[in-house]
N, C-alpha and C positions, 0 to 999 in steps of 0.2 A: 504493499499500500504506500509506504514511504517512498519506494523507488519510483512508483507510478506518479506520485505527487510531484517529485523532483523533476521527472521527465516532462510533465505538463508545464511546470514553471519555466524550464529551460525552453521549451517549445514556444510558449507565450512571449518570453523575453526576446527570443531570436526573431520571431515574426514581427513583434513590435519594433525592433531595431530596423528591420528591412523596410516596413511600411514608413517609419519616420524618416529613414535615409532617403528613400525614394521621394517622398513629399517634400522634404527640405531641399534636395538638389534641383528639383524641377520647379521650385517656387520662384526663383530669381530669373532675371533677364539681363544679361550683360549689357545689352544695347539700350536699356530703359532710359538712362540719362541722356542719350543722344538720339533718341527716336524722333523727338520733335524737330531737331535741326535736320535729321535725314528727310522727314516729310517736307520741310520747307525747301530743302535742296532740290527736291524733284517737283516743286511748284505748288504744294498745298499750303493753304492758309489755315487759320485756327478753326474756322467753320467747317472746312472740308476734313480736317483731322477729326473733329467731333462727329461728323457724318460717318466717316469710316468706322468709328468705334460704335456708333449706333447700329450700323449694318452687322458688325460682328455680334453685337448683343441680341439682335433680332434672331439671327441664326441660332444662337445659343438658347434663347427663349423657346423657340420652336422645337428644338431637339432635346433639351435638358431632361424633361420628365420621361419621354420615351426611352432615351439611352440610360437613364437612372433605373427605370423599370426593367430594362433588359439586363443591366448589371445585377440587380437583385434576383432576377429570375435565373440567369445563366452563370455569369462569373464576374465578380467585382475585380478580381485580379486581371483577367484578360481585357476588360474594358480599360483598365489602367495602361497595360502594356501597349495596346493599339493606339491609345490617345497620346502616349509619350513618343512613340516612334513617328507618328503622324506630325506631331508638333515639330520634331527635329527636321524632318524632310521639308516642311513648310517654311521654317525659318531660314533654311538654306536657299530655298526658292525666293523668299522675300528679299534676299540680298541682291538679287538681279532685277528687282522691280524698279521702273523709272517713270511711272505716271499714276494718276489717280485710279484708273481702271485696274491696273496691276495690284494696287493696294487693296482695293475693294475685293478682288478675287482671292488674294491671300488671307485677308481678314475673314471672309466668308468661310473658307476652308478651315482656318484655325478655329472658327466657331464650332465646326463639326467635331474637331479634335478635342476642344475644351469640353463640349457636352458629354463626350465619351467618358472622361475621367472626373467629371464634376461630382462631388460628394463621395467618391469612392474611397479616397484616403481616409477621410473621417469616419466612414462606415467601418472600414477595416480596423482603424484605430480603436473604435468603441468596442468592437468584437474581441480584439486581443487584450484590451484593457479589462474587459469582463473576465477573460480567462485568467489573466494575471491576478485579478482581485480574488477570484475563486481559489487560486492556488496559494495566495498569501493570507487570505482572510480579511483583507482591507475592504472598505466600502467601495463599491464599483464607481459611484458618482464622484468620489474624491480622486480615485486613480485616473478616471477619464479627464477631469478637470486638470489635474497636474500634468498628465501626458500631453493634453492638448496645448497647454501653455508652454511646455518645454519644446514641443514640436514647433510652435510659433517662434520661440527663441531661436531654434536651429534654422528655421527658414530665413529669418532676418539676417542671421550671421552669414548664411550662404549668399544671401542677396547683397549684403555689405561687401563681401569679397568680390562678387561679380561687378557690382557697381564701381568699385575702386579700380577694377581692371578696364571697365567699359569706357571711361573718359579718355585715358591715354590711347587705347586701341582706336576709339572713335575719332581721335585727333589725327591718327594716321590714315584711317579709312572708315567712314560711317558704315559702309557696306560690309567691311570685314567684321566690325562689331556685331552686326545683325547675323551674319553667317555663323560666327563662333558661338552665338547664343544657343544654337541648336545642339551643341555638344552635350550639355547637361541633360537635355531632354532624352537623347539616346542613352545616356548613363542611367537615367531613371527607368527607362524601359527595361534595360538589362537587369537592374536590381529587382524589378517587379517579378521577373520570371522565377526567382527563387522563393517568393512568398508562398507559404502553404495555406491557401485559402479554404478553411473549413467552416466559413461563416454560414449562418442559417439562410437558406434560399427562400424566396418568396413563393408561396403556393397560391396561384390565382383563384379568385372567387368566381370570376366569370370567364367563359371561353374567349370572348372578345377582349383583347388586351386594352383597347381604348376604354371599354366600360370599367375595367379593372383600375386603370389609371385614374379615371374619373372618381371611382369609389374612394381611392386613397386620398385624392385632393379634397373631396367633400368631407371626409372624416377629419382631415387635418384642420379644415377651416371651421368645422362645427364645434371644435374644442376651443373654448375661450382661452385657456392658458397657452395652448399651443399656437393658436392663431396670432396672439399678440407677441409671442416670442419669435415667430416667423417674421412679423413686421419689425420687431426690434433688431433682428439680424440684418434685414434689408437696409434699414435706416443707418444702423451702426456701421455697416460695411461701405455704403455708398457716400457717407459724409467725408471720407478720406479718398474716395475714388475719382470723382469727376474732376477734382482740382489738380490731379497729377499731371494733366496735359498742359498746364500753364506753369508748372514748377520750374522747369528749365528757363522759360522766358522771364519769370519772376527773378530768378538769380542773375541772369544775364543783364536785366534791366538796372539792377543796382551795382553792376560793375564786376561781377564774378566772370572771369574768362571761361570759355567753353571747355578748355582742357582741365579746368579745376571744377566744373560743375558736378562731375561725377563724385567728387569728394563731398559736395553738398548733399547729393543723394545718399552717399554712404553715411553721412552724419544722421540723415533722417532714418536710415535702416538701423543705426546704432540706437537711436531713440526708440525705435519700434522693438528692438531687443529688450530694452529697458522696460517698456510697456508690458511686453509678454512676460518678463521676469516678475514684475509687479503682480500680474494676474496669477502666476503660479504660486505666489506667496500669500496673497490676501483675498482672492476672489471668493474662496470657499467660506470665508467668514461673512460675506455680504449677501443680502437678499438680491433677487434679480433686479428690482428697480434701482437699488443702490449702485449695482454694477453699471447700470446704464446711465446714471447721472454723470459719471465721471467723463466718458467720451463727449457728451453733449456740452459740458462745461469747457473742456479743453478746446473743442472745435470752435466754440463761440469766442473765446478769449483770443486765440491765435488769429483767427480771421478777422476779427474786429480791429485789433491793434495794427496788423499789417495793412488792412484795407484803408485805415485812417492815415497811416504814415509809413509808407513802404520805403525803407532805406537799408543800407548795409548792415545795420544793427538789428532792426526789427524783423528782417527777412528770416533770421535764424529762429524766430518763433515758430516757423514751419515745423520745427522739431517736435512741437506739441502735437502736430498731426501724426508724427511718427509714433509718439507714445500712444495716441488714440488708436492708431492702426494696430499696434502690438496688443493693447489691452482688449480690443473688440475681437480680434482674431483668436485670442486665448480664452475668451469667456462666452461668446454668443453661440457657437455651435453646440457645446455641451448643454446650454440652456434649452435649445430646441430638442436635442436628442433624448433628454430624459423623459419626454412625453411621446416618444415614437417607438413602435414595435421593432424588435431586432430585425425581422424579415423585410421591413419597409424603410430601413434607414437611408439607403441611397435614393430611393424614390422621393422621400419627404425632404431630404437635403437638397436634392435637385430642384424640387418644387420651391424650396426656400430660396435657392439662387435664382429661380425664374422671377419671383417676386422682387428680389434685389435688383435684377436686371431691368425689370419693368420700370423701376424707379430711376435707374441709371440713365436710361435713354433720354427722357426729358431733361434730367439734371445736367448731363454732360453737354447737351445741345445748348441749353440756356447759358451754362458757364462759358462755353466756347464763343457764343455769339457776343456775350457781354465783354469777354476778354478782347474781342476784335475792336470794340468801342473804346475801352480803356482797360489795361491789364489788371490793375488793382481792384477794379469794380467786380471782377470775377470772384473776389473774396466775399464781398458783400452779398453776391448772388448766392454763394454757398450758405451763408447764414440765413438768408431769406428762405431758402428751400428746406434746410434741415433743422433749424431751431424749432419752428412750430411743430414739425413732425416729431422731433425728439421729446418735446414737453408733452405731447399727446401720449406717446409710448410710455413715458414715465408714469403718468397718471393711470393708464390701463394696467401696467405691471403691478402698481400698488393695489389695484382692485382685484387682480387675479394672481394671487400669490401662489 
């Protein structure tokens, strides 16, 4: 019995390590800090950049729930493998793109790859966290929160390294930085091959898969606690998302040279590591609404100050958005998952990302259009969109503990 327990513990630890390694190494994009200058170099303005991201998001929205359902029904592991390798191939292709049409094609296909792996990492993380908790006798919810927060730390550390490399490589060649970004995706796909996925598969209630997907969605939104936590995830994720497309122009406007912009992005990733570390230490002591108050407050403070007076000193308050990103990444998924059946984890997490993406589409468009009028006004646009939504979520989370 002791030997069997020891074997189960080792298997859980090994698979958790593989899942977390794959997720961390594929989370970053070397070219992120120079992607906006690349877009500009092939003739795109801020509105067209926002439009390309909207197209990507529409593809993800259409495919996210069906691919999540397929992963739950057939194999979460293989959904990840295919998604990672597809991403790698598409980033290599992106390096040869030279116009808006090429960007749209690449973004559309990357939407397919993203949909395949959406929610899979976190589903597997929950499964193996549950096995680890069973082997050690710890509460599963605490193990999941701790592992999620530690994973986010690892993601941002990997991202920090990639961003630090991205600026110098981008200064040599913007296209080279984009092409090399595919290397980590290929590595993630290889790591995924070695995961032993024995997670519970979804048994359909209806023969028609569309009816089964509709059943899962209806069930999720009929539950008050789950519904408002899905909305919390969406608002928390997107308050740091739409603004990233103007981050490089913001730093360049206050005098940071392009070759050093990647260090500014690296600083933001360092702050995200700090935010995720704080989540691993303190989130289990807080109620859900208290967890959500923190990102809303940090977003409002940073955007308000920078919008009112953007200069070489205040621009570093963008780091508060990094802390926000790390904190929300480490806390919001477990908040959703505790109300979801094991067999439906990927489906509901994919649905959660769809809600998030539906919010992102108008948000990134508004922020991009406002940035074309005046760059720092995009910060006020972020507050105008997310502060009212954040306050509503806080109110609802207090009601549905």
